Every structure is written in C-alpha cells, then in structure tokens.
C-alpha positions in Angstrom: -49.1 99.1 42.1 -49.9 95.4 41.7 -47.4 93.3 39.7 -48.2 89.7 38.7 -46.7 87.2 36.3 -50.1 85.9 35.4 -52.6 87.4 32.9 -55.3 87.8 35.5 -55.3 89.1 39.1 -57.2 86.9 41.5 -60.0 88.9 43.2 -59.7 91.8 40.7 -61.5 92.6 37.5 -59.4 94.2 34.7 -61.5 97.0 33.3 -59.0 98.5 30.9 -55.8 97.5 29.2 -53.4 100.4 28.8 -50.7 98.7 26.9 -47.1 97.4 27.1 -44.8 98.9 29.6 -41.1 98.2 30.2 -38.1 99.2 32.2 -34.5 98.5 31.4 -31.0 98.9 32.8 -27.6 98.3 31.3 -24.9 97.4 33.9 -21.2 96.7 33.7 -18.9 94.8 36.0 -15.8 96.4 37.4 -12.4 94.9 38.1 -13.0 94.3 41.8 -16.0 92.2 41.0 -14.1 90.3 38.4 -11.3 89.4 40.9 -13.9 88.2 43.4 -15.6 86.2 40.7 -12.3 84.6 39.7 -11.5 83.6 43.3 -15.0 82.1 43.7 -14.6 80.1 40.5 -11.6 78.5 42.2 -13.2 77.9 45.6 -16.9 77.8 44.8 -19.7 79.7 46.4 -21.9 82.8 45.8 -20.4 85.8 44.0 -22.0 88.4 46.2 -20.9 91.5 44.2 -22.7 90.1 41.1 -25.7 89.1 43.2 -25.9 92.7 44.5 -25.4 94.2 41.0 -28.2 92.1 39.5 -30.6 92.8 42.5 -30.0 96.5 42.0 -30.6 96.3 38.3 -33.9 94.3 38.8 -35.2 96.9 41.3 -34.2 99.8 38.9 -36.0 98.1 36.0 -39.1 97.4 38.1 -39.2 101.1 39.3 -38.9 102.3 35.7 -41.7 100.0 34.6 -44.0 101.1 37.5 -43.3 104.7 36.7 -44.3 104.2 33.0 -47.4 102.3 34.0 -48.5 105.0 36.5 -48.0 107.7 33.9 -50.5 105.9 31.7 -53.0 105.7 34.6 -52.6 102.0 35.3 -52.8 100.6 38.8 -51.5 97.1 38.0 -49.2 95.3 35.6 -49.9 91.7 34.4 -47.7 89.2 32.5 -44.5 90.5 34.1 -41.4 89.0 32.6 -37.6 89.6 32.8 -35.1 89.1 30.1 -31.4 89.8 29.7 -28.9 90.1 27.0 -25.1 90.8 26.6 -24.3 94.2 25.2 -20.6 93.7 25.2 -17.9 92.0 27.2 -18.7 92.8 30.8 -22.0 94.7 30.1 -25.5 93.4 30.0 -29.0 94.7 29.7 -31.8 93.6 32.0 -35.3 94.4 30.9 -38.7 93.8 32.5 -41.9 94.1 30.7 -45.6 93.5 31.1 -49.1 94.8 30.3 -50.3 97.9 32.2 -54.0 97.6 33.2 -56.6 99.3 35.3 -58.4 97.1 37.8 -61.5 97.6 40.0 
C-alpha cells in the first residue's frame, strides 16, 4: 500500500477515489513514564518511554488506516495527515487520515 502526504503520486495515475479512511488510537501514560518524564524535565533530554509510546500509536493508526483502505479495494492513500487531541489528563487520541485511491 502506497501512502503519501501529497494529493498525487508521482509516476502513478489515480483511476478511482474510494473515499476517506482513518485509523485512531487512544493511549494513556503510566506512573513509570511520568517519573521518567519528571526526571528528564530536571536534567533535559529525550523522554524515551513517551517516544516509544507515540511511535507505537502511530504504527497502530497507520495499520488500521491501511486495513480500512484495503477493505475498500484501494491500493494507495493520498493526503495522509496526523492529528492528536487530549482526551483527559494523561490520555490522548492520535488519528491518521487520508483518501483511499486506486492507481494504475
């Protein structure tokens, strides 16, 4: 499955637009990650548990979006975008969306 952030795919012709597809994930932190984050706020540097948490959420969202697009018969997704929002203290939703298309 081809995923691009652009509306066109270089070297490919879009022959059919299938529609909007999306994938989302709601994730929460846990106390161990918060303690690590607190210490990093004092000393500076990357908060690796949060980096890992977000990377896993992104991959899960992408997988869910790809699955939805494939079930529609698409072989590519254009205009891919990520967005996030806070659900509550310590929990956030990450969503990815785009347009499922069929290319030659």
